[in-house]
KEMARTI-406700 format. One record per residue: residue in one letter; residue number from 1; z, y, x of N, C-alpha, C in turn. Coordinates in nm, 2 decimals. Atoms other than C-alpha are relative to their C-alpha. Last residue first. Example, Ala and Ser with C-alpha at 12.3 -4.5 7.8 and 13.67 -1.06 7.14 Angstrom:
<atoms>
<atom residuo="S" num="2" n_Z="0.00" n_Y="-0.11" n_X="-0.09" ca_Z="0.71" ca_Y="-0.11" ca_X="1.37" c_Z="0.08" c_Y="0.11" c_X="-0.08"/>
<atom residuo="A" num="1" n_Z="0.00" n_Y="-0.12" n_X="0.09" ca_Z="0.78" ca_Y="-0.45" ca_X="1.23" c_Z="0.00" c_Y="0.12" c_X="0.09"/>
</atoms>
This chain:
<atoms>
<atom residuo="G" num="60" n_Z="0.04" n_Y="-0.06" n_X="-0.13" ca_Z="0.03" ca_Y="19.26" ca_X="-9.55" c_Z="-0.13" c_Y="0.07" c_X="-0.01"/>
<atom residuo="L" num="59" n_Z="-0.11" n_Y="-0.08" n_X="-0.06" ca_Z="0.22" ca_Y="19.18" ca_X="-9.87" c_Z="-0.04" c_Y="0.07" c_X="0.13"/>
<atom residuo="V" num="58" n_Z="-0.06" n_Y="-0.10" n_X="0.09" ca_Z="-0.07" ca_Y="19.08" ca_X="-10.09" c_Z="0.10" c_Y="0.08" c_X="0.07"/>
<atom residuo="A" num="57" n_Z="0.10" n_Y="-0.10" n_X="0.05" ca_Z="-0.29" ca_Y="18.92" ca_X="-9.83" c_Z="0.07" c_Y="0.11" c_X="-0.09"/>
<atom residuo="Q" num="56" n_Z="0.02" n_Y="-0.09" n_X="-0.12" ca_Z="0.01" ca_Y="18.75" ca_X="-9.66" c_Z="-0.10" c_Y="0.11" c_X="-0.04"/>
<atom residuo="L" num="55" n_Z="-0.12" n_Y="-0.09" n_X="-0.02" ca_Z="0.12" ca_Y="18.62" ca_X="-10.00" c_Z="-0.03" c_Y="0.09" c_X="0.12"/>
<atom residuo="G" num="54" n_Z="0.00" n_Y="-0.10" n_X="0.11" ca_Z="-0.23" ca_Y="18.48" ca_X="-10.07" c_Z="0.12" c_Y="0.09" c_X="0.01"/>
<atom residuo="S" num="53" n_Z="0.11" n_Y="-0.10" n_X="-0.02" ca_Z="-0.26" ca_Y="18.32" ca_X="-9.73" c_Z="0.00" c_Y="0.10" c_X="-0.11"/>
<atom residuo="R" num="52" n_Z="-0.04" n_Y="-0.08" n_X="-0.12" ca_Z="0.09" ca_Y="18.15" ca_X="-9.77" c_Z="-0.11" c_Y="0.11" c_X="0.02"/>
<atom residuo="I" num="51" n_Z="-0.11" n_Y="-0.09" n_X="0.04" ca_Z="0.00" ca_Y="18.03" ca_X="-10.12" c_Z="0.04" c_Y="0.09" c_X="0.11"/>
<atom residuo="V" num="50" n_Z="0.05" n_Y="-0.09" n_X="0.09" ca_Z="-0.33" ca_Y="17.88" ca_X="-10.00" c_Z="0.10" c_Y="0.10" c_X="-0.04"/>
<atom residuo="L" num="49" n_Z="0.09" n_Y="-0.09" n_X="-0.08" ca_Z="-0.18" ca_Y="17.72" ca_X="-9.69" c_Z="-0.06" c_Y="0.11" c_X="-0.10"/>
<atom residuo="D" num="48" n_Z="-0.09" n_Y="-0.09" n_X="-0.08" ca_Z="0.11" ca_Y="17.57" ca_X="-9.90" c_Z="-0.09" c_Y="0.10" c_X="0.08"/>
<atom residuo="V" num="47" n_Z="-0.06" n_Y="-0.09" n_X="0.10" ca_Z="-0.14" ca_Y="17.42" ca_X="-10.15" c_Z="0.09" c_Y="0.11" c_X="0.08"/>
<atom residuo="L" num="46" n_Z="0.10" n_Y="-0.09" n_X="0.05" ca_Z="-0.34" ca_Y="17.28" ca_X="-9.86" c_Z="0.05" c_Y="0.10" c_X="-0.10"/>
<atom residuo="F" num="45" n_Z="0.03" n_Y="-0.09" n_X="-0.11" ca_Z="-0.03" ca_Y="17.13" ca_X="-9.70" c_Z="-0.10" c_Y="0.10" c_X="-0.04"/>
<atom residuo="F" num="44" n_Z="-0.10" n_Y="-0.10" n_X="0.00" ca_Z="0.07" ca_Y="16.99" ca_X="-10.04" c_Z="-0.01" c_Y="0.10" c_X="0.12"/>
<atom residuo="F" num="43" n_Z="0.01" n_Y="-0.08" n_X="0.12" ca_Z="-0.26" ca_Y="16.81" ca_X="-10.08" c_Z="0.10" c_Y="0.12" c_X="0.01"/>
<atom residuo="V" num="42" n_Z="0.11" n_Y="-0.09" n_X="-0.02" ca_Z="-0.26" ca_Y="16.68" ca_X="-9.72" c_Z="-0.01" c_Y="0.10" c_X="-0.12"/>
<atom residuo="S" num="41" n_Z="-0.04" n_Y="-0.10" n_X="-0.10" ca_Z="0.09" ca_Y="16.54" ca_X="-9.77" c_Z="-0.11" c_Y="0.10" c_X="0.03"/>
<atom residuo="T" num="40" n_Z="-0.09" n_Y="-0.10" n_X="0.06" ca_Z="-0.01" ca_Y="16.38" ca_X="-10.10" c_Z="0.04" c_Y="0.10" c_X="0.10"/>
<atom residuo="L" num="39" n_Z="0.08" n_Y="-0.09" n_X="0.09" ca_Z="-0.32" ca_Y="16.22" ca_X="-9.94" c_Z="0.10" c_Y="0.11" c_X="-0.07"/>
<atom residuo="A" num="38" n_Z="0.09" n_Y="-0.09" n_X="-0.08" ca_Z="-0.11" ca_Y="16.08" ca_X="-9.66" c_Z="-0.08" c_Y="0.10" c_X="-0.08"/>
<atom residuo="A" num="37" n_Z="-0.09" n_Y="-0.09" n_X="-0.07" ca_Z="0.16" ca_Y="15.94" ca_X="-9.89" c_Z="-0.08" c_Y="0.10" c_X="0.08"/>
<atom residuo="M" num="36" n_Z="-0.04" n_Y="-0.10" n_X="0.10" ca_Z="-0.11" ca_Y="15.79" ca_X="-10.11" c_Z="0.09" c_Y="0.10" c_X="0.06"/>
<atom residuo="I" num="35" n_Z="0.12" n_Y="-0.09" n_X="0.04" ca_Z="-0.27" ca_Y="15.62" ca_X="-9.81" c_Z="0.04" c_Y="0.11" c_X="-0.10"/>
<atom residuo="F" num="34" n_Z="0.02" n_Y="-0.09" n_X="-0.11" ca_Z="0.07" ca_Y="15.49" ca_X="-9.68" c_Z="-0.12" c_Y="0.10" c_X="-0.03"/>
<atom residuo="V" num="33" n_Z="-0.11" n_Y="-0.10" n_X="-0.01" ca_Z="0.16" ca_Y="15.36" ca_X="-10.02" c_Z="-0.03" c_Y="0.09" c_X="0.11"/>
<atom residuo="M" num="32" n_Z="0.02" n_Y="-0.10" n_X="0.10" ca_Z="-0.18" ca_Y="15.19" ca_X="-10.05" c_Z="0.11" c_Y="0.11" c_X="0.00"/>
<atom residuo="V" num="31" n_Z="0.11" n_Y="-0.09" n_X="-0.04" ca_Z="-0.14" ca_Y="15.02" ca_X="-9.72" c_Z="-0.02" c_Y="0.11" c_X="-0.10"/>
<atom residuo="T" num="30" n_Z="-0.05" n_Y="-0.08" n_X="-0.10" ca_Z="0.20" ca_Y="14.88" ca_X="-9.83" c_Z="-0.11" c_Y="0.10" c_X="0.05"/>
<atom residuo="T" num="29" n_Z="-0.08" n_Y="-0.11" n_X="0.06" ca_Z="0.05" ca_Y="14.77" ca_X="-10.16" c_Z="0.06" c_Y="0.09" c_X="0.11"/>
<atom residuo="L" num="28" n_Z="0.08" n_Y="-0.09" n_X="0.07" ca_Z="-0.22" ca_Y="14.57" ca_X="-9.97" c_Z="0.08" c_Y="0.12" c_X="-0.07"/>
<atom residuo="L" num="27" n_Z="0.08" n_Y="-0.08" n_X="-0.09" ca_Z="0.01" ca_Y="14.42" ca_X="-9.72" c_Z="-0.08" c_Y="0.10" c_X="-0.07"/>
<atom residuo="V" num="26" n_Z="-0.10" n_Y="-0.09" n_X="-0.06" ca_Z="0.26" ca_Y="14.31" ca_X="-9.99" c_Z="-0.08" c_Y="0.09" c_X="0.10"/>
<atom residuo="E" num="25" n_Z="-0.04" n_Y="-0.10" n_X="0.10" ca_Z="-0.02" ca_Y="14.16" ca_X="-10.20" c_Z="0.09" c_Y="0.10" c_X="0.07"/>
<atom residuo="R" num="24" n_Z="0.11" n_Y="-0.09" n_X="0.02" ca_Z="-0.17" ca_Y="13.98" ca_X="-9.90" c_Z="0.03" c_Y="0.11" c_X="-0.09"/>
<atom residuo="R" num="23" n_Z="0.01" n_Y="-0.08" n_X="-0.12" ca_Z="0.17" ca_Y="13.83" ca_X="-9.80" c_Z="-0.11" c_Y="0.10" c_X="-0.02"/>
<atom residuo="T" num="22" n_Z="0.05" n_Y="0.06" n_X="-0.11" ca_Z="0.21" ca_Y="13.70" ca_X="-10.16" c_Z="-0.01" c_Y="0.10" c_X="0.12"/>
<atom residuo="P" num="21" n_Z="0.13" n_Y="-0.04" n_X="-0.03" ca_Z="0.44" ca_Y="13.86" ca_X="-10.41" c_Z="-0.05" c_Y="-0.08" c_X="0.13"/>
<atom residuo="W" num="20" n_Z="0.00" n_Y="-0.08" n_X="-0.12" ca_Z="0.74" ca_Y="13.67" ca_X="-10.53" c_Z="-0.14" c_Y="0.03" c_X="0.03"/>
<atom residuo="V" num="19" n_Z="0.13" n_Y="0.02" n_X="-0.07" ca_Z="0.74" ca_Y="13.55" ca_X="-10.89" c_Z="-0.01" c_Y="0.09" c_X="0.12"/>
<atom residuo="V" num="18" n_Z="0.06" n_Y="-0.12" n_X="-0.06" ca_Z="1.11" ca_Y="13.54" ca_X="-11.01" c_Z="-0.13" c_Y="-0.05" c_X="0.07"/>
<atom residuo="K" num="17" n_Z="0.12" n_Y="-0.05" n_X="0.08" ca_Z="1.18" ca_Y="13.25" ca_X="-11.25" c_Z="-0.07" c_Y="0.12" c_X="0.07"/>
<atom residuo="A" num="16" n_Z="0.11" n_Y="0.09" n_X="-0.01" ca_Z="1.40" ca_Y="13.07" ca_X="-10.99" c_Z="-0.12" c_Y="0.05" c_X="-0.08"/>
<atom residuo="T" num="15" n_Z="0.07" n_Y="-0.02" n_X="-0.13" ca_Z="1.62" ca_Y="13.37" ca_X="-10.97" c_Z="-0.12" c_Y="-0.09" c_X="0.02"/>
<atom residuo="E" num="14" n_Z="0.08" n_Y="-0.13" n_X="0.01" ca_Z="1.70" ca_Y="13.34" ca_X="-11.34" c_Z="-0.08" c_Y="0.03" c_X="0.13"/>
<atom residuo="S" num="13" n_Z="0.12" n_Y="0.03" n_X="0.09" ca_Z="1.80" ca_Y="12.97" ca_X="-11.30" c_Z="-0.09" c_Y="0.13" c_X="-0.02"/>
<atom residuo="R" num="12" n_Z="0.10" n_Y="0.08" n_X="-0.07" ca_Z="2.02" ca_Y="13.06" ca_X="-11.00" c_Z="-0.12" c_Y="-0.03" c_X="-0.08"/>
<atom residuo="V" num="11" n_Z="0.06" n_Y="-0.08" n_X="-0.10" ca_Z="2.19" ca_Y="13.34" ca_X="-11.19" c_Z="-0.10" c_Y="-0.08" c_X="0.08"/>
<atom residuo="Q" num="10" n_Z="0.10" n_Y="-0.09" n_X="0.07" ca_Z="2.25" ca_Y="13.12" ca_X="-11.48" c_Z="-0.07" c_Y="0.09" c_X="0.09"/>
<atom residuo="Q" num="9" n_Z="0.11" n_Y="0.08" n_X="0.04" ca_Z="2.41" ca_Y="12.85" ca_X="-11.26" c_Z="-0.11" c_Y="0.09" c_X="-0.07"/>
<atom residuo="L" num="8" n_Z="0.08" n_Y="0.02" n_X="-0.11" ca_Z="2.63" ca_Y="13.12" ca_X="-11.10" c_Z="-0.13" c_Y="-0.09" c_X="-0.03"/>
<atom residuo="F" num="7" n_Z="0.07" n_Y="-0.12" n_X="-0.04" ca_Z="2.75" ca_Y="13.23" ca_X="-11.44" c_Z="-0.09" c_Y="-0.02" c_X="0.12"/>
<atom residuo="Q" num="6" n_Z="0.12" n_Y="-0.02" n_X="0.09" ca_Z="2.82" ca_Y="12.88" ca_X="-11.54" c_Z="-0.08" c_Y="0.12" c_X="0.03"/>
<atom residuo="L" num="5" n_Z="0.09" n_Y="0.10" n_X="-0.04" ca_Z="3.04" ca_Y="12.83" ca_X="-11.23" c_Z="-0.13" c_Y="0.01" c_X="-0.09"/>
<atom residuo="P" num="4" n_Z="0.07" n_Y="-0.04" n_X="-0.13" ca_Z="3.21" ca_Y="13.16" ca_X="-11.29" c_Z="-0.10" c_Y="-0.10" c_X="0.04"/>
<atom residuo="N" num="3" n_Z="-0.05" n_Y="0.08" n_X="-0.11" ca_Z="3.29" ca_Y="13.07" ca_X="-11.66" c_Z="-0.07" c_Y="0.03" c_X="0.13"/>
<atom residuo="A" num="2" n_Z="0.06" n_Y="0.13" n_X="-0.03" ca_Z="3.18" ca_Y="13.34" ca_X="-11.89" c_Z="0.07" c_Y="-0.07" c_X="0.12"/>
<atom residuo="M" num="1" n_Z="0.03" n_Y="0.01" n_X="-0.14" ca_Z="3.39" ca_Y="13.62" ca_X="-12.03" c_Z="-0.04" c_Y="-0.14" c_X="0.04"/>
</atoms>
């Protein structure tokens, strides 16, 4: 078991190695997530529409 002070020093040194994204990178990835979510929702809407139409044709 490590000394708590030594542990905190190690945590601090590891945190200093983290490369944080720039504002532009965050904005770009956020926009991409919204675009992908919209495309995915449109895809599943169309799949649902096709399946529903097919079932209505078979059952009705």
